[in-house]
N, C-alpha and C positions, 0 to 999 in steps of 0.2 A: 651469732649471722647476723647483727645489723649494723652499718657500719658507726664510727664516731663519729665523722662528718661527713656530709656533701659538698665540695669545691665544683661550682661549674667552670667550667674552661672552656675557651673557643678552640681549640685544638691540644691535641697532645703532645708534648714535644718528642722528638725523635731523634736518636744516635744518627749518625752517619750510615749506620747499618739498616735503619729504618725501624729499632727497637724502642720502645718504650724510655727513653732519658730520664731516669727515675730523678736522678740529681738536679735535674731542670723541674721539678717540680715544684710547689709551694708549700714551703715547709707550713705545717698547722702550727697554730697557737697552741703551747702547751697549757696553759690556764684553761682549754678549752676543747681541749682532748680527750679528758676525761670527763664527762659529763655526770656521771655516775651511772643508777638503776633505769636498767634501759625499760621499756614501757612492757606492761605483763597483760594486756588487754586492746583490742583494737580501740577502745573508747580511749584509751590511753594514749595510743600513738596520736587519734587524729586529735586530741589537746595540746599534747605535744608539740604537734605539726605549727596547730593554730597559733601557741606561744610562740614560736621561732617564726613565724609569718609577722606576728603584731610587733615585736624585738626587732625584728633585721636581722635573726642570726640564722646561722645556716642550720643549728642544733637543740633544741632543750630539754635536757633529763627530767624525770620523771616527778625529782626530787628537789629541781631547780627552784628557787624562791622568784616569782615575775619582780620583785621590786628589788630586790639583790641584784637583777638581771639589768638594771636600768628601768624598769617599767614605773610610768607614773601616773595619777589621775586620770589624763590623757587618754593616754593608751589602754589605760584599764577600763574603760568605755569603751572603746572600740573592740579589744578583746574580749569583752560580755558580750557586746552586738554580735562577732562572731559566731561565740558559741550559742547564743541564742538562736541565729539562723541554721545552726550545724545538727543541732540536736534539736530544736523546739523545745527547748526546758526556759524558765522563766526564773532565771539568775539575775540576784539583784549586784549591783556593784560592791555592795558589804560582803558577799557572799566569797569573794575573789580577797579581800583585805582576810576575812577569817580563812579562807583556805588557797592559800595564795602559789601554791605547789598545781602541776599538770594531775597530778597523781591526786591529791586531795580533790581536786575540782571532779576529775571521775567520778568518786565515790557520790558526787552530788548528783550524779546523770542518771537516778535511778533508774540501771541496767543490772543485769548480773555481774557478780563480781569476778576475780582470775579464777575463782573456783569452775562457773558455769561456761569457758573459754573453751572448753573441748567439748559441750555437750550436741548433742545433733542438733539442738534448734540453737542457735546463740543469736543472742537478741543487741542489735549493735544500734538501735534507736526503735524506743519504746511507745512513745509519744505519738498523737498525730491522731486528724480527724480522718485523715484517706483511709483507703483501703490499701494493706502493710505490701510492701515488695518483698518476696521472699528470692533468694539468692544462692543456688545453686551451686555448689562446692566445684572448684577445678577438680583434675587429673590427682593431686595431693590429699584431698580430702579436705582441707582446710579452707572456711571461708571467709578467714581476717581478712583478705585482700580486699574484701566488698566495704572493709570502713572507710576505703576512698569516696564511696558515695555520700558519704555523710554528709560532706562537704556540699555536696552537688545540685541533690536532690533535694527539693522542696521540707522542710522540716512537717510538714502534713501528711505527709505518708511515713506510717513507720515502715521500720527495714528491720529484715532478721538472715542471717546466714542459715543455709542448712550445710550441716556438715557431717563427713560418714562417721560410722557407728565405729567403737572401740577406739575413739580417739582418747577419752575420758576414764575407760576402765576396761577391761577384757570382754568385750561380749561376744556373740554370733552374728557374724556380718551378712547382707542378704548374700542368696548364690547365683543371682541372675539380675539382668537391668531392670525385669520385670518386677522383682521382690524390695529392689533398691525402691522404685518409683512406688509401689503400694506404703510402703514404710516411711518415704518423706511426704506422701499424699495425707497418711495417718498424722505426723507429725505437725505439719500445717495444719490442719484441721484442730488443733490443740491451743492455736494460736487464734485463729480467723475457722469460726464451724463452719460458716455458709459461704461460696463463691459468689460473685467472679474472683479469680485468684489471680492475683500478678507476680507473675516468672520471670528472673530471668538467670543464665550462665549458662 
């Protein structure tokens, strides 16, 4: 369900009938059309986006090597600074040489792996000295969309998504909004036992 590439256009080309003129759309570079494995966690998604932004590419796959895509020491320094700013982790330049793909970098961010991506509490960024921000899921029940906040909220604020029950395994769901609120409050207290609490969503 993830696009292979995102190509910004000033306007969509139309036929004389006002329909999309697919023949007039820009052709994708066949070498870049398949970038391999898609991100399987919100952290991998953000790291892929930071790689792409730093390298000036539309999209970077999870297993693509920073240096094989044209990265060099100057860009590496810039990427490490962006990763520190987004996740609040201390990564050295050596880390990028040892782990030059978004997937390998994401494993060093000290958050749950893909097996925890559908649990009720989704750790998006676990480090930081300030009180955490808990983001309650939208209608679909999944909180991955809040990973976009990682790049915009000060890294001193830990960030957690709260997701619907039964995504990771079959289990009973709350039968009312009140039961859901109590369940989510209990889950939030496993991370932060005492308030005040910061919620979004």
